[in-house]
C-alpha positions in Angstrom: 196.8 -225.0 -44.7 196.2 -228.2 -42.7 197.5 -231.6 -43.4 194.1 -232.9 -44.2 194.2 -231.1 -47.6 194.4 -233.9 -50.0 196.5 -236.6 -48.5 193.9 -236.8 -45.9 191.1 -237.0 -47.9 182.0 -236.1 -50.6 179.6 -238.5 -50.4 179.3 -241.6 -50.8 181.1 -242.0 -52.7 181.1 -244.9 -54.7 183.6 -245.6 -57.4 181.2 -245.9 -60.3 181.7 -248.0 -63.3 180.2 -246.2 -66.3 178.6 -248.3 -68.9 177.4 -245.4 -71.0 178.3 -241.8 -71.9 175.9 -240.6 -69.2 177.6 -239.9 -65.9 176.1 -240.1 -62.5 175.8 -237.6 -59.7 175.0 -237.4 -56.0 172.2 -235.2 -54.8 173.0 -233.5 -51.4 170.4 -231.7 -49.4 171.3 -229.8 -46.2 168.6 -230.3 -43.5 168.5 -228.3 -40.3 165.9 -229.5 -37.8 164.3 -227.3 -35.2 166.5 -227.9 -32.1 163.4 -228.5 -30.0 162.1 -231.2 -32.4 165.2 -233.3 -33.2 163.6 -236.5 -32.0 160.6 -236.1 -34.2 162.8 -235.2 -37.2 165.0 -238.2 -36.8 162.0 -240.5 -36.4 160.3 -239.1 -39.5 163.3 -239.2 -41.7 164.3 -242.7 -40.6 160.9 -244.0 -41.6 160.9 -242.1 -44.8 164.3 -243.4 -45.9 163.6 -247.0 -44.9 160.4 -247.0 -47.0 161.3 -244.8 -50.0 165.1 -244.7 -50.3 166.3 -248.2 -49.4 167.8 -249.4 -52.7 169.2 -248.6 -56.1 170.0 -245.1 -57.5 167.5 -243.5 -55.1 169.2 -245.0 -52.0 170.0 -242.5 -49.3 172.7 -242.1 -46.7 172.4 -239.5 -44.0 175.3 -237.7 -42.3 175.5 -235.5 -39.2 177.8 -232.5 -39.4 179.9 -232.3 -36.2 182.2 -229.3 -36.8 182.0 -225.8 -38.2 179.2 -223.2 -38.6 176.8 -225.9 -39.8 177.3 -228.2 -36.8 174.1 -230.0 -35.9 172.7 -230.0 -39.5 172.3 -233.2 -41.5 173.2 -234.0 -45.1 170.8 -236.2 -47.0 172.7 -237.8 -49.9 171.0 -239.7 -52.7 172.7 -241.6 -55.4 174.7 -242.1 -57.5 172.0 -241.6 -60.1 172.0 -240.6 -63.7 170.7 -237.2 -64.7 168.0 -238.8 -66.9 166.4 -240.2 -63.7 165.4 -236.7 -62.7 163.1 -236.4 -65.8 160.7 -239.0 -64.3 161.6 -239.8 -60.8 160.6 -243.3 -59.8 159.0 -242.4 -56.5 156.8 -244.8 -54.7 153.2 -243.8 -54.1 152.9 -241.4 -51.1 156.6 -240.3 -51.2 156.0 -236.5 -51.4 153.1 -236.6 -48.9 155.1 -238.5 -46.4 158.0 -236.0 -46.5 155.5 -233.1 -46.1 153.8 -234.8 -43.2 156.7 -236.4 -41.3 159.9 -234.6 -42.1 159.3 -231.0 -43.3 157.3 -229.9 -40.2 160.4 -230.4 -38.0 162.8 -228.4 -40.2 163.9 -224.8 -39.6 162.3 -222.3 -42.1 164.1 -222.5 -45.4 165.8 -225.8 -44.6 165.5 -228.5 -47.2 165.9 -226.1 -50.1 169.7 -226.1 -50.1 170.3 -228.7 -52.8 173.5 -229.4 -54.7 174.6 -232.0 -57.2 178.2 -233.4 -57.2 180.0 -235.4 -59.8 182.4 -238.1 -58.7 185.8 -237.8 -60.4 187.1 -241.4 -60.6 190.4 -240.4 -62.2 191.3 -238.2 -59.3 190.0 -240.4 -56.5 191.4 -243.5 -54.8 189.4 -246.4 -53.4 191.9 -249.2 -53.0 189.6 -251.7 -51.3 186.1 -252.3 -50.0 185.2 -250.4 -46.9 182.3 -249.3 -44.7 181.7 -245.6 -44.3 181.9 -244.3 -40.8 183.4 -240.7 -40.7 184.4 -238.3 -43.4 186.6 -235.2 -43.5 185.0 -233.0 -46.1 187.3 -230.3 -47.5 185.5 -227.9 -49.9 187.3 -225.3 -52.0 186.4 -222.1 -53.7 188.2 -222.1 -57.1 188.9 -218.7 -58.7 187.2 -217.9 -61.9 189.2 -219.1 -64.9 191.4 -221.4 -62.7 189.3 -224.6 -62.8 191.6 -226.6 -65.1 194.7 -225.5 -63.2 193.2 -226.5 -59.9 192.3 -230.0 -61.2 195.8 -230.4 -62.7 197.2 -229.7 -59.2 194.8 -232.2 -57.6 196.0 -234.8 -60.1 199.6 -234.3 -59.0 198.7 -234.9 -55.4 196.6 -237.9 -56.4 199.6 -239.4 -58.2 201.6 -239.1 -55.0 198.9 -240.7 -52.9 198.4 -243.6 -55.3 202.2 -244.2 -55.3 203.0 -243.7 -51.6 199.8 -243.8 -49.5 198.1 -247.1 -50.5 196.0 -247.2 -47.4 194.3 -243.8 -47.9 190.8 -243.8 -49.1 189.5 -240.5 -50.6 187.2 -239.1 -53.3 187.2 -236.0 -55.4 183.9 -234.4 -56.3 183.0 -231.3 -58.4 179.9 -229.2 -58.0 177.7 -229.4 -61.0 176.1 -226.0 -60.3 178.8 -223.9 -58.6 178.0 -220.5 -57.2 180.5 -217.6 -56.8 178.5 -216.6 -53.7 178.6 -220.0 -52.0 182.2 -220.9 -52.9 181.8 -224.7 -52.9 183.3 -225.8 -56.2 185.5 -228.8 -55.3 185.1 -231.4 -52.5 187.9 -233.6 -51.3 186.5 -236.3 -49.0 188.7 -238.5 -46.8 187.1 -241.6 -45.1 188.3 -242.7 -41.7 187.1 -244.9 -38.8 188.7 -243.4 -35.7 189.2 -239.8 -34.6 192.8 -240.5 -33.9 193.4 -240.4 -37.6 192.8 -236.6 -37.5 195.9 -236.2 -35.3 198.2 -238.4 -37.4 201.0 -237.0 -39.5 200.2 -238.1 -43.0 203.6 -236.9 -44.3 202.2 -235.4 -47.5 205.1 -232.9 -47.7 207.7 -235.6 -47.6 205.9 -237.9 -50.0 205.3 -235.0 -52.5 208.9 -233.9 -52.5 210.1 -237.5 -52.9 208.2 -237.5 -56.2 208.6 -233.9 -57.4 211.8 -232.7 -55.7 213.0 -230.6 -52.8 210.9 -227.4 -52.3 208.1 -228.6 -54.5 205.5 -228.8 -51.7 206.0 -225.1 -50.8 205.6 -224.2 -54.5 202.5 -226.3 -54.6 201.0 -224.4 -51.6 201.8 -221.1 -53.2 200.3 -222.1 -56.5 197.2 -223.5 -54.8 196.6 -220.2 -53.1 196.8 -218.6 -56.6 194.0 -220.7 -58.0 191.6 -220.7 -54.9 189.9 -218.2 -52.7 190.2 -220.5 -49.7 188.0 -223.3 -48.3 186.7 -225.0 -45.2 186.6 -228.4 -43.5 183.8 -230.2 -41.9 183.6 -233.6 -40.2 180.6 -235.7 -41.3 179.5 -238.7 -39.3 177.5 -241.4 -41.1 174.2 -242.2 -39.4 173.2 -245.7 -40.4 170.1 -245.5 -38.2 168.7 -242.7 -40.2 169.8 -244.0 -43.7 168.0 -246.1 -46.2 171.1 -248.0 -47.3 174.2 -249.3 -45.6 177.6 -247.7 -45.5 179.2 -250.6 -47.3 181.2 -249.5 -50.4 182.2 -252.3 -52.7 185.0 -251.1 -54.9 187.7 -253.8 -55.1 187.9 -255.7 -58.4 187.0 -259.3 -58.0 189.0 -261.9 -59.9 
């Protein structure tokens, strides 16, 4: 299990302030363009996002996946938006027609129909200061049936270590609103970083964890984690501001 797990550490990931009982989610769509038509796809999705997804809850950021089996695909991320907004989407005139004419024709068959919704867990995440999204290490985990609460309790323990001893780390915890036992993407741990050198750094999670919970506690954590999960995977996502409707700026620091 690599050191990116949690100390290293989906989507954008904004720390939301909730003013009502309704919580917000991010819509993620996996898009795989025809490899012979990438230029046309990028031109079409850029124009679409700049016109239809350039502000508010329907603002969109686009990421390019640079590692793993899905390398070369794009993730189209809209939000955060409340569930109620899906009852009557505030789409500008011509939105659907533009997508069908200028984006869909350049996608591989079946692409664009892999949609998921992710809830941001503010109590498990850590956004210590304003930042601009550039790269993300996205760890997704398949949680065993009946082990969801145990898994989140363990995530909270690592979160407490990071908040206490890793004040420069920026990461978000997201949970899949419609998890599938076939897909195995229940929990996402997202780390935000600027330079690739960060991937080779020793983030000392074992040392920090044992300073808080005692000698041997990290090995116990790893054993317990394997008991509540069926494994996971890691992807590197690169933010594409040129294709996005909104910037990568994330304002999270409290102003006084």
